[in-house]
Short mmCIF file of the C-alpha atoms (twelve columns), coordinates in Angstrom:
data_MODEL
# 
_entry.id   MODEL 
# 
loop_
_atom_site.group_PDB 
_atom_site.id 
_atom_site.type_symbol 
_atom_site.label_atom_id 
_atom_site.label_alt_id 
_atom_site.label_comp_id 
_atom_site.label_asym_id 
_atom_site.label_seq_id 
_atom_site.Cartn_x 
_atom_site.Cartn_y 
_atom_site.Cartn_z 
_atom_site.pdbx_PDB_model_num 
ATOM 1   C CA . MET A 1   91.240 75.332  36.653 1 
ATOM 2   C CA . ALA A 2   88.750 73.851  34.292 1 
ATOM 3   C CA . ARG A 3   86.211 76.218  35.709 1 
ATOM 4   C CA . ALA A 4   88.472 79.259  35.125 1 
ATOM 5   C CA . GLY A 5   89.104 78.076  31.552 1 
ATOM 6   C CA . ALA A 6   85.354 77.814  30.861 1 
ATOM 7   C CA . ALA A 7   84.761 81.285  32.289 1 
ATOM 8   C CA . GLY A 8   87.577 82.687  30.150 1 
ATOM 9   C CA . ALA A 9   86.158 81.058  27.031 1 
ATOM 10  C CA . LEU A 10  82.729 82.487  27.830 1 
ATOM 11  C CA . THR A 11  84.237 85.947  28.285 1 
ATOM 12  C CA . ILE A 12  86.057 85.739  24.954 1 
ATOM 13  C CA . SER A 13  82.927 84.440  23.216 1 
ATOM 14  C CA . LEU A 14  80.833 87.274  24.663 1 
ATOM 15  C CA . ALA A 15  83.428 89.888  23.651 1 
ATOM 16  C CA . MET A 16  83.502 88.541  20.081 1 
ATOM 17  C CA . SER A 17  79.707 88.609  19.878 1 
ATOM 18  C CA . LEU A 18  79.584 92.221  21.033 1 
ATOM 19  C CA . ALA A 19  82.325 93.199  18.570 1 
ATOM 20  C CA . GLY A 20  80.266 91.664  15.775 1 
ATOM 21  C CA . CYS A 21  77.266 93.759  16.809 1 
ATOM 22  C CA . ALA A 22  79.340 96.928  16.730 1 
ATOM 23  C CA . GLN A 23  80.554 96.135  13.210 1 
ATOM 24  C CA . MET A 24  77.026 95.445  12.009 1 
ATOM 25  C CA . GLY A 25  75.843 98.792  13.382 1 
ATOM 26  C CA . GLY A 26  78.437 100.565 11.245 1 
ATOM 27  C CA . SER A 27  76.642 99.580  8.048  1 
ATOM 28  C CA . ALA A 28  73.342 101.161 9.048  1 
ATOM 29  C CA . ALA A 29  71.941 103.909 6.818  1 
ATOM 30  C CA . PRO A 30  72.842 107.468 7.865  1 
ATOM 31  C CA . PRO A 31  70.093 109.531 9.492  1 
ATOM 32  C CA . PRO A 32  67.941 111.543 7.086  1 
ATOM 33  C CA . ALA A 33  69.239 114.987 6.221  1 
ATOM 34  C CA . VAL A 34  67.580 117.917 7.957  1 
ATOM 35  C CA . ALA A 35  66.616 120.844 5.750  1 
ATOM 36  C CA . ALA A 36  68.869 123.834 6.286  1 
ATOM 37  C CA . ALA A 37  67.284 126.881 7.878  1 
ATOM 38  C CA . PRO A 38  67.162 130.004 5.725  1 
ATOM 39  C CA . PRO A 39  69.975 132.449 6.381  1 
ATOM 40  C CA . PRO A 40  69.145 135.160 8.923  1 
ATOM 41  C CA . TYR A 41  67.457 138.176 7.388  1 
ATOM 42  C CA . MET A 42  69.723 141.197 7.144  1 
ATOM 43  C CA . GLY A 43  67.407 144.172 6.645  1 
ATOM 44  C CA . LEU A 44  67.579 147.933 6.782  1 
ATOM 45  C CA . ALA A 45  68.439 147.808 10.497 1 
ATOM 46  C CA . SER A 46  71.686 146.045 9.562  1 
ATOM 47  C CA . GLY A 47  72.734 149.110 7.558  1 
ATOM 48  C CA . ALA A 48  72.643 152.864 8.036  1 
ATOM 49  C CA . LEU A 49  69.142 152.869 9.559  1 
ATOM 50  C CA . GLY A 50  70.347 150.722 12.460 1 
ATOM 51  C CA . ALA A 51  73.845 152.153 12.843 1 
ATOM 52  C CA . SER A 52  73.152 153.438 16.363 1 
ATOM 53  C CA . LEU A 53  71.201 150.333 17.490 1 
ATOM 54  C CA . ASP A 54  72.788 147.686 19.669 1 
ATOM 55  C CA . GLU A 55  72.860 144.079 18.458 1 
ATOM 56  C CA . ALA A 56  69.687 143.045 20.336 1 
ATOM 57  C CA . ASP A 57  67.715 145.978 18.901 1 
ATOM 58  C CA . ARG A 58  69.051 145.271 15.406 1 
ATOM 59  C CA . THR A 59  67.940 141.656 15.744 1 
ATOM 60  C CA . ALA A 60  64.446 142.687 16.923 1 
ATOM 61  C CA . ALA A 61  64.148 145.186 14.054 1 
ATOM 62  C CA . ASN A 62  65.239 142.632 11.449 1 
ATOM 63  C CA . LYS A 63  62.823 140.021 12.829 1 
ATOM 64  C CA . ALA A 64  59.978 142.548 12.568 1 
ATOM 65  C CA . GLU A 65  60.975 143.330 8.972  1 
ATOM 66  C CA . SER A 66  61.082 139.668 8.017  1 
ATOM 67  C CA . SER A 67  57.729 138.996 9.688  1 
ATOM 68  C CA . ALA A 68  56.093 142.019 8.036  1 
ATOM 69  C CA . LEU A 69  57.412 140.998 4.624  1 
ATOM 70  C CA . ALA A 70  56.113 137.444 5.015  1 
ATOM 71  C CA . SER A 71  52.675 138.390 6.345  1 
ATOM 72  C CA . GLY A 72  52.043 141.686 4.563  1 
ATOM 73  C CA . ASP A 73  50.951 143.148 7.922  1 
ATOM 74  C CA . ARG A 74  52.482 146.038 9.865  1 
ATOM 75  C CA . LYS A 75  54.798 144.792 12.641 1 
ATOM 76  C CA . THR A 76  56.169 146.675 15.630 1 
ATOM 77  C CA . TRP A 77  59.221 145.968 17.761 1 
ATOM 78  C CA . ARG A 78  60.685 147.361 20.974 1 
ATOM 79  C CA . GLY A 79  64.274 147.281 22.203 1 
ATOM 80  C CA . ASP A 80  65.491 147.034 25.782 1 
ATOM 81  C CA . ASP A 81  66.720 150.625 26.033 1 
ATOM 82  C CA . GLY A 82  63.594 152.451 24.833 1 
ATOM 83  C CA . THR A 83  64.348 152.177 21.129 1 
ATOM 84  C CA . TYR A 84  61.393 150.992 19.071 1 
ATOM 85  C CA . GLY A 85  59.966 150.985 15.585 1 
ATOM 86  C CA . TYR A 86  57.551 149.553 13.090 1 
ATOM 87  C CA . VAL A 87  57.607 148.087 9.610  1 
ATOM 88  C CA . ALA A 88  54.846 148.921 7.107  1 
ATOM 89  C CA . PRO A 89  54.957 146.574 4.099  1 
ATOM 90  C CA . GLY A 90  53.473 147.453 0.723  1 
ATOM 91  C CA . ALA A 91  51.616 145.125 -1.597 1 
ATOM 92  C CA . ALA A 92  53.484 142.106 -2.929 1 
ATOM 93  C CA . ASN A 93  54.901 142.493 -6.423 1 
ATOM 94  C CA . GLY A 94  55.640 138.926 -7.507 1 
ATOM 95  C CA . ASP A 95  58.248 137.572 -5.083 1 
ATOM 96  C CA . CYS A 96  59.190 141.073 -3.884 1 
ATOM 97  C CA . ARG A 97  57.654 143.605 -1.542 1 
ATOM 98  C CA . ASP A 98  58.410 147.297 -0.870 1 
ATOM 99  C CA . PHE A 99  58.334 148.440 2.755  1 
ATOM 100 C CA . THR A 100 58.998 151.362 5.065  1 
ATOM 101 C CA . HIS A 101 60.798 150.871 8.388  1 
ATOM 102 C CA . THR A 102 60.558 153.627 10.980 1 
ATOM 103 C CA . VAL A 103 62.963 153.496 13.941 1 
ATOM 104 C CA . TYR A 104 62.608 155.801 16.946 1 
ATOM 105 C CA . ILE A 105 65.858 156.573 18.740 1 
ATOM 106 C CA . ASN A 106 65.564 158.990 21.673 1 
ATOM 107 C CA . GLY A 107 62.045 159.758 20.448 1 
ATOM 108 C CA . ARG A 108 63.250 160.897 17.025 1 
ATOM 109 C CA . PRO A 109 62.034 158.974 13.977 1 
ATOM 110 C CA . GLN A 110 64.444 157.710 11.345 1 
ATOM 111 C CA . VAL A 111 62.812 156.307 8.218  1 
ATOM 112 C CA . GLY A 112 64.205 153.812 5.761  1 
ATOM 113 C CA . LYS A 113 62.585 152.434 2.626  1 
ATOM 114 C CA . GLY A 114 63.503 149.260 0.863  1 
ATOM 115 C CA . THR A 115 62.484 146.306 -1.246 1 
ATOM 116 C CA . ALA A 116 63.015 142.698 -0.281 1 
ATOM 117 C CA . CYS A 117 62.498 139.552 -2.351 1 
ATOM 118 C CA . LYS A 118 61.979 135.899 -1.444 1 
ATOM 119 C CA . ALA A 119 65.254 133.985 -1.589 1 
ATOM 120 C CA . ASP A 120 66.560 130.701 -0.143 1 
ATOM 121 C CA . GLY A 121 63.449 130.077 1.947  1 
ATOM 122 C CA . GLY A 122 63.476 133.565 3.489  1 
ATOM 123 C CA . TRP A 123 63.803 137.196 2.388  1 
ATOM 124 C CA . LYS A 124 66.741 139.164 1.026  1 
ATOM 125 C CA . LEU A 125 67.031 142.937 0.891  1 
ATOM 126 C CA . LYS A 126 67.387 144.183 -2.675 1 
ATOM 127 C CA . ALA A 127 70.454 146.362 -3.225 1 
# 
């Protein structure tokens, strides 16, 4: 019995030690905050120009717009169903840039023009 009592005391002692460690861990500093990603760019393809595009094509078109605005270079995109287009950005004007987005649906071009400005770490289409 003495042996069982010693084992029980050891078990209780070990449990108390582990509980103390868990409490100490609770006072640790929180992990550093991660910078929020900019909101997704909602360009001309999210409006009338992209009304007949499916969601995947709209996403590809908006990514091309955002990339063209950031780089100042013409960007092309292609959808899964044969839809495609390109974005031709103009010169930067401060934090804004004019651009033309041409979308080909069934081989017929549809052209949209817009201006986007830098906002919240990304670009935002000017109304």
